[in-house]
C-alpha distance (Angstrom), angle and dihedral (degrees) to the residues before:
residue distance angle dihedral
M1 . . .
D2 3.77 . .
R3 3.84 108.0 .
G4 3.82 96.9 169.6
T5 3.92 118.0 133.7
V6 3.61 114.6 -108.0
G7 3.89 96.8 -169.2
S8 3.77 146.1 -58.9
A9 3.79 139.4 -141.5
Q10 3.78 128.9 -157.9
S11 3.81 139.5 -174.1
G12 3.74 113.9 165.4
R13 3.82 103.5 -85.0
L14 3.75 98.0 35.5
L15 3.80 133.2 45.6
V16 3.82 118.7 -176.1
E17 3.88 120.6 -164.0
V18 3.76 122.8 -172.8
R19 3.85 128.5 -166.8
E20 3.64 139.0 163.0
E21 3.82 118.3 -111.8
G22 3.75 110.0 -178.5
T23 3.84 107.1 -64.4
S24 3.91 92.3 -15.7
A25 3.78 131.2 84.5
V26 3.80 109.1 -140.3
V27 3.75 112.8 -150.6
T28 3.76 116.2 -168.2
P29 3.83 117.3 -170.3
A30 3.87 114.1 -169.0
G31 3.68 121.3 -165.5
E32 3.78 131.2 5.6
L33 3.83 122.3 -6.8
D34 3.72 109.3 -162.8
H35 3.91 143.7 126.7
H36 3.87 88.7 -64.5
T37 3.79 96.9 48.5
A38 3.77 104.4 29.6
D39 3.75 93.2 101.5
L40 3.79 90.8 57.9
L41 3.91 86.1 63.5
R42 3.81 99.0 35.7
E43 3.78 95.5 55.2
P44 3.85 99.9 53.3
I45 3.81 88.7 41.9
E46 3.85 92.4 53.9
D47 3.75 90.0 42.9
C48 3.88 88.8 57.2
L49 3.77 91.4 48.1
D50 3.87 91.4 47.9
R51 3.84 90.0 51.0
G52 3.82 91.1 55.8
F53 3.79 104.0 -95.6
A54 3.87 105.0 137.3
R55 3.83 92.1 167.3
L56 3.79 110.6 69.8
V57 3.90 123.9 179.9
V58 3.75 112.4 -161.6
D59 3.80 107.9 -157.7
C60 3.89 99.8 -150.5
S61 3.87 93.9 174.3
R62 3.89 90.5 107.1
L63 3.81 97.3 37.9
E64 3.82 108.0 112.4
F65 3.81 100.4 -179.6
C66 3.81 137.3 11.5
D67 3.87 125.0 -176.1
S68 3.82 129.6 -172.2
T69 3.88 91.8 -79.6
G70 3.67 92.1 57.6
L71 3.77 91.7 44.9
N72 3.69 89.2 53.7
V73 3.82 91.1 52.4
L74 3.81 87.7 56.5
L75 3.84 93.2 45.8
G76 3.75 90.0 50.2
A77 3.74 91.9 50.8
R78 3.73 90.9 49.4
L79 3.70 92.6 55.7
K80 3.80 92.5 49.3
A81 3.87 93.6 46.3
E82 3.90 92.0 47.0
A83 3.86 88.5 49.9
A84 3.76 86.1 54.8
G85 3.74 92.2 51.9
G86 3.85 95.0 -99.6
G87 3.63 140.0 82.4
V88 3.88 149.2 -138.5
H89 3.81 115.5 -101.8
L90 3.87 115.3 -163.6
A91 3.93 114.0 -152.3
G92 3.73 136.7 -170.7
M93 3.89 100.4 2.0
Q94 3.71 118.0 -170.8
P95 3.73 113.7 -128.8
V96 3.77 95.6 -106.7
V97 3.80 91.1 54.5
A98 3.70 92.4 40.1
R99 3.85 89.8 56.4
V100 3.84 92.6 58.6
F101 3.84 89.6 54.6
E102 3.81 89.3 46.8
I103 3.84 96.5 47.6
T104 3.79 92.5 46.7
G105 3.84 96.9 42.7
A106 3.77 90.6 -122.4
E107 3.75 91.7 125.8
A108 3.72 89.3 72.2
V109 3.84 92.4 62.5
F110 3.87 96.6 48.3
T111 3.81 131.9 62.7
V112 3.72 103.0 -118.7
H113 3.75 122.5 -160.0
A114 3.82 132.9 -169.6
S115 3.75 93.2 -133.2
L116 3.79 143.0 12.8
A117 3.88 89.5 -114.0
A118 3.79 90.7 56.3
A119 3.78 91.8 48.4
L120 3.82 93.3 51.7
A121 3.83 90.9 46.9
D122 3.79 93.7 49.9
K123 3.77 114.5 89.5
A124 3.90 93.6 172.5
A125 3.86 118.6 136.7
P126 3.82 113.6 -88.7
G127 3.76 117.0 -89.5
K128 3.78 95.3 29.5
V129 3.87 122.1 119.4
A130 3.80 104.7 -98.0
P131 3.81 115.1 -117.9
D132 3.81 90.2 -123.9
K133 3.84 89.4 59.5
A134 3.78 100.3 39.9
G135 3.69 115.9 106.0
P136 3.92 130.8 167.6
G137 3.67 109.0 -32.3
G138 3.65 93.8 8.5
S139 3.77 95.8 -72.1
E140 3.77 122.8 139.1
A141 3.77 117.2 -86.0
G142 3.71 129.5 -174.9
R143 3.77 98.7 44.5
P144 3.79 109.8 145.0
G145 3.79 111.5 -92.4
E146 3.82 96.9 12.8
G147 3.71 113.9 138.6
K148 3.78 92.8 18.7
P149 3.85 118.2 110.4
G150 3.82 109.9 -106.7
T151 3.79 95.5 3.6
G152 3.79 101.3 80.7
P153 3.74 129.4 101.1
S154 3.78 115.6 -52.2
R155 3.77 120.5 -84.3
A156 3.83 93.2 -151.4
G157 3.76 114.9 121.8
R158 3.76 94.2 31.3
P159 3.83 120.9 110.3
A160 3.78 114.7 -89.4
A161 3.86 91.2 -109.1
D162 3.85 90.4 58.6
R163 3.75 94.0 46.3
G164 3.73 91.9 54.4
D165 3.82 91.8 -120.1
Q166 3.83 113.7 162.8
S167 3.83 98.2 -141.6
P168 3.84 117.8 168.2
C-alpha cells in the first residue's frame, strides 16, 4: 500500500492532511470545520477528485466540530464522487460530529465506519451500511454508550409514554 503524503493545508483551527492509501484518497481534517475553514477541506477533496480518486475516505477521528457549511462540503464531495463511480466513506467520527450527521439525516447518505482501518478494508458500494456498523436489523452498532443503561441516545423529542415518563 502506498502511504505517501499527498499534501496538507492549515489555517489555525483546521489542518487537512491528504494521503493515498491504495486506490483511495484518505483525507484527515483535524480541528473545527465551519464557515471559516470549509474551503480548507473543499479544495483538497476537489483536488483528489480531479486527480481521479473516486473513492474518498474522510478520517473524522480528529475532527472536533462540524457545522452545516462543513456538512455541505462533504455532501458536495459525495455527489461528485458518486458521479465518478465512487463514494465518500466517513470514519471514526467523534460523538459531537456524529450528532450533526444524525440530526440532519446525513448519516443515511454516507457509508460510516467505526474506524479508518474498517473504512479502508470495506469495498462495499457507496451508500450501503458498512458491515462494521451494522447490527441486528441493520441498525448501527458500536456507537459509544449504546447498550448501556442511561448512556444511549437521547430520549428527548419522543412522546412521554415512549420515554418512560410517569406523568399524571
